[in-house]
N, C-alpha and C positions, 0 to 999 in steps of 0.2 A: 504494500500500500504506500502511496505517496504521502508526503508530509508538507505542511506549510509552516514555516518558521516565522514567528513574530520578532519584533525588534529586540525584545528583552533577551531572547535566545541569541540572536545574531551578535549583539554587542558583547555578550559574555564569551561566546565562542571566539570571536575575533580578537578579544583581549587575552584569550587563553587564561582566563580566571579560573578559580576553583569550580565555580558554578558552570562555566563554559566547558571545562574538562569533563564534568559530569554528563554533559549533553553529547559528547563526542561519540559514545557507542550508538546512540540513536541516529546520529548523522551517518555513521558508517553503515549501519543496518539499512539505511534508505538511500545509499549513494545512487546518484542518477535519478532520484525521485524526490528531490528537494525543490520546493517552490517558494517564491516570495512575490508579493505585489510590488509594482514600481514604487509605491509609497515608501517601502522599506529603505530605499536608497536615501531619501531625504530624512527619514527618521533616524537612521544610523548616523548620518552627519550631525544631526541635531543633538543626539545623545552624546556623541563624542565632544561636541562643542561644550555641552554642559559639564562633562567630566573634566575637560581642560579648565574651564572657568572655575570649577570647584577644587582644582588642584589634585584630582585623583589620577589624571593621565597627563603626561607632558605632551606638548604640541608635536614634537618629533615622533613620538610613539603613535599619536593620533594619525599623523600623516601616513605612517607605515600601515596602520590598521586600515585606513581607507584604500591604500594600494592593495592590501590583501583582500579587501572586500570586493574590489573590482574583479578579482579572480575567483571569488567564492563560487563553488559549484552548485548554484541554484538557478533554476529557470525563473526569469523575471516576467511578470504578467502585467499587461495594461489593466486599468481599473474601470474603464468605461462601462463594460457590461455588468459590473458589480454594483453600480449605483442604486438600482431598485432595491436590492437586498440590503445594502448599507442603510438606505432610508427606512426600510422596514424594521431594522434593529435599533433605531434611534432612541427608543425609550429604555433600552437595556444596557447599551454600551456606547462609548464614544464613536464617532464616525471613523476615526482612525482605526480603532480596534475592530469595528464592523467590517472593514476592508479585508482583514485577515480571515475573519469568520466566513465572509462571503466567498472568498477565493477557495478556502478549504471545502466549502459546500459545493461550489461549482466543479471542483476537481475530484470530488469524492475522496478527499484526503483527510488526514488527521491534523488538526491544528495543534502545534507544539508551542508552549509558552512557559515563561518563568514568572509571569504576571498573575498573581493570585486574584487580583481584582477583575482582570479580563476573564479569567477562568470562571470565577463565580458568576459574573454577569452573563457570560455566554452559556453556561451550563443548562439553564432551563429552556433556551431558545435555539441553540445551535443545532443545525441539521447535519452535523458532522461529528466524528469522534474528537474529543479534546484530551490533551495530555499536559499535565502540569509537571514541571521539573523544578524542584525535586518532586517526584511523582507521589502526590497525595491523593490521587483519584482512585487508586486500586486498579488502574488500567494495566493491561499486559501488552499493549501495542509495541 
């Protein structure tokens, strides 16, 4: 089965943080079946900007992470066809989070996240499997 990664997973994996390393087996198990919406590109840049401004990542490392991200083995998808579902999810999650849910639904993929708020908001409405890392869902995907 394919997976859709949200920004929380991407940033941790790209930083090679402890949390990111915990996601590596999932990525390896789904090699060639990893997907992200185009929105993820802007969100990763924004997250790295915040980490730099907060002193958690230095700008040189951030630039290297962005270079690595350009080579990250995920298929990038346009968002135009996702808009109706994003709008339908407006009362449960942010539009940004809804893009990831809508893409996973469209692809019949599992949405993988480290964002517990996204996970809780999506759980009752998502029409796709969800996986929270660290896995607190009981999922065996």
